[in-house]
C-alpha positions, -999 to 999 in steps of 0.1 A, spaced: 271 -797 392 305 -808 388 325 -782 409 347 -771 383 315 -756 362 306 -736 394 301 -699 387 287 -673 412 253 -671 400 242 -700 405 271 -715 429 280 -688 452 314 -674 462 326 -705 476 321 -729 453 328 -705 425 364 -695 437 374 -734 446 362 -737 403 388 -710 397 414 -729 413 402 -763 400 407 -752 368 445 -736 374 456 -769 383 458 -768 418 451 -791 442 410 -790 452 394 -823 465 365 -833 439 334 -823 445 300 -809 432 274 -782 438 236 -782 448 231 -749 433 207 -723 443 181 -731 424 175 -762 444 164 -742 471 147 -719 457 127 -751 442 129 -769 469 138 -800 445 139 -837 454 174 -838 463 185 -881 479 182 -893 443 204 -867 428 228 -867 454 229 -907 453 239 -903 412 270 -877 421 284 -888 455 298 -918 432 314 -896 408 336 -880 436 348 -914 450 320 -922 478 329 -922 510 329 -894 535 324 -861 523 320 -823 541 291 -802 535 297 -767 530 275 -734 520 285 -718 494 259 -688 495 256 -655 476 284 -631 481 300 -655 506 339 -657 505 341 -628 483 359 -592 491 325 -579 502 317 -604 528 328 -602 564 318 -621 597 337 -652 583 313 -687 591 279 -674 587 265 -705 576 268 -737 587 289 -766 577 287 -808 578 318 -828 581 324 -867 578 287 -871 565 285 -900 546 256 -915 516 227 -900 501 203 -893 530 227 -881 557 238 -856 525 205 -844 519 201 -838 555 234 -818 556 221 -801 524 187 -786 542 206 -779 571 230 -755 555 197 -741 539 182 -738 571 216 -716 584 205 -690 559 180 -677 586 198 -688 619 198 -659 645 238 -649 636 234 -649 598 199 -628 600 216 -601 623 249 -600 598 227 -594 570 206 -566 589 241 -551 600 248 -548 564 215 -535 553 209 -564 532 174 -563 523 171 -585 492 161 -625 495 190 -640 501 205 -673 481 226 -702 492 238 -731 470 258 -759 487 293 -775 483 295 -812 486 336 -823 485 353 -855 493 367 -851 530 403 -850 534 407 -874 560 436 -847 572 469 -857 591 477 -815 596 453 -790 585 453 -753 588 451 -718 580 471 -694 560 470 -655 554 492 -647 528 507 -611 514 539 -594 519 547 -621 543 528 -658 546 514 -664 585 507 -700 588 485 -717 615 482 -758 621 476 -782 643 470 -823 646 440 -835 626 411 -815 607 417 -777 602 382 -774 623 405 -771 656 423 -743 644 397 -727 627 374 -726 654 400 -721 681 398 -754 702 436 -751 700 464 -726 699 484 -741 668 518 -741 659 525 -707 638 548 -697 613 558 -663 594 572 -668 561 592 -638 543 608 -644 505 616 -679 507 626 -685 542 609 -690 576 616 -660 595 596 -668 626 577 -699 642 562 -707 673 551 -739 693 514 -743 700 496 -760 730 476 -782 711 460 -808 734 430 -821 712 422 -832 672 392 -834 655 390 -865 631 356 -868 608 334 -861 638 354 -874 669 376 -852 693 408 -870 708 434 -862 729 468 -857 711 498 -876 719 522 -864 747 549 -864 721 530 -852 697 524 -823 715 556 -810 719 566 -810 685 556 -789 654 533 -804 632 548 -797 601 585 -796 589 600 -768 574 600 -780 543 562 -782 540 557 -747 555 574 -735 523 558 -757 500 524 -744 514 539 -706 517 547 -711 478 508 -727 471 495 -699 493 514 -669 465 504 -688 436 467 -689 450 468 -654 458 482 -649 421 454 -665 406 427 -645 422 447 -610 426 452 -603 461 462 -613 495 444 -648 506 430 -663 538 434 -702 527 422 -731 544 443 -763 537 447 -797 548 478 -829 543 468 -862 538 493 -890 532 520 -860 523 498 -841 500 487 -809 502 448 -799 494 435 -762 494 401 -763 508 388 -728 509 400 -694 498 385 -658 502 399 -626 504 417 -614 535 391 -589 551 412 -570 573 451 -570 583 465 -590 608 477 -570 641 515 -556 637 541 -571 658 537 -556 693 567 -546 714 570 -566 746 545 -554 773 564 -541 801 566 -564 834 533 -563 856 527 -593 881 490 -578 879 482 -585 844 480 -615 820 498 -619 784 485 -638 761 487 -632 719 476 -599 707 441 -609 682 428 -576 676 443 -543 676 428 -518 700 420 -510 742 391 -511 756 376 -515 792 347 -532 808 335 -556 832 347 -596 828 315 -615 819 328 -654 815 306 -673 794 315 -711 794 287 -718 763 253 -703 750 235 -708 781 250 -679 792 250 -655 763 216 -640 783 238 -627 809 262 -607 784 251 -571 787 265 -541 763 306 -532 771 313 -558 788 343 -580 781 335 -614 767 362 -643 785 355 -673 771 376 -706 763 368 -701 724 338 -692 699 325 -706 671 304 -684 646 270 -693 671 288 -668 694 293 -640 665 262 -619 677 278 -613 710 304 -597 693 280 -569 682 273 -561 719 306 -565 737 341 -546 743 366 -566 739 372 -605 734 395 -623 757 400 -665 749 418 -693 764 430 -710 731 429 -698 698 455 -688 670 456 -652 652 439 -670 621 410 -684 645 374 -672 638 371 -656 671 403 -632 659 394 -629 624 358 -615 632 369 -593 662 394 -576 634 362 -575 606 342 -555 636 376 -536 651 369 -553 685 401 -556 706 410 -593 713 433 -610 733 440 -646 725 456 -680 747 452 -669 781 456 -702 796 432 -708 824 413 -669 817 379 -681 826 388 -693 862 415 -664 868 394 -634 855 369 -634 883 332 -628 866 321 -591 869 361 -582 875 366 -546 861 392 -556 830 414 -531 812 421 -557 776 448 -546 749 448 -562 719 477 -547 703 499 -556 730 482 -591 743 476 -577 782 450 -582 801 445 -563 836 423 -566 863 417 -530 870 417 -508 904 379 -509 919 
């Protein structure tokens, strides 16, 4: 099914939203949808995919889930189903489609539906789009102000919190805030590379690009009827919209500077609120079993596979990431205090040490025992 023909009943929320944008003339990469009936009937895929791929230009594609209810105003806890980037050819694409189907039954997806009280049989469509080999990519939240975060390469670096991105605030037609991130790595297709030192120390977007993106974001919001969480990419100076979904939780208000305290660490306020608990340093899934209720999760970053931990811990502290990263968005959706971008948090915050986390000011302190 051509992406432009996608509707929620057969194509899920993500594809249906992009179809609306495409019909309105907005820059959405070409694609097609494997409808949810294919999942329900376990149809043969390779031949059908082989017929569709040349129509969207062949080459590398992105394969993304588009489940029932996904990317709607009622859907929270982003990233519950799998995405596959840099896939090529009918056999690989068919395998990625099956991977999206299987992610419907992952631990995080099942737990998410359980928390929401969803008892019906879930269905899932899959979106296949031409991969934008991005020079720069990122996320923006629209509203009274437009907040943007960006880094070099594919947007997975920003969404996954793998870098602390450059960020901007646009108010009206003007940029009212800009902050340089620490962009150590970039993702190109499926390869992670080091960012050249010169590129780490300069903004990855020009002011003109920032204002163009903000204007495009406002067009998307006007069309869809409210503030949007938008993923975008720029390749060869052309802007593309990759995904749009309603903003499910407000960004934290700008906090007053924290009082000077040599014993405290300061990062980016990611999700408001305060919490105390023992630090639990987690380097990867092998450490998940060590996490106990009430712990403060301390990690380099998180991805959707970590979401079940968010239902257990009292707060989250990361070494990298921005306000629009997966960790920050899910923490806000769940009302979990979070502080981001504390360099070397996993080595400077001792495992088991009692922590006080203030997600409103970005302050993390080791409490006296």
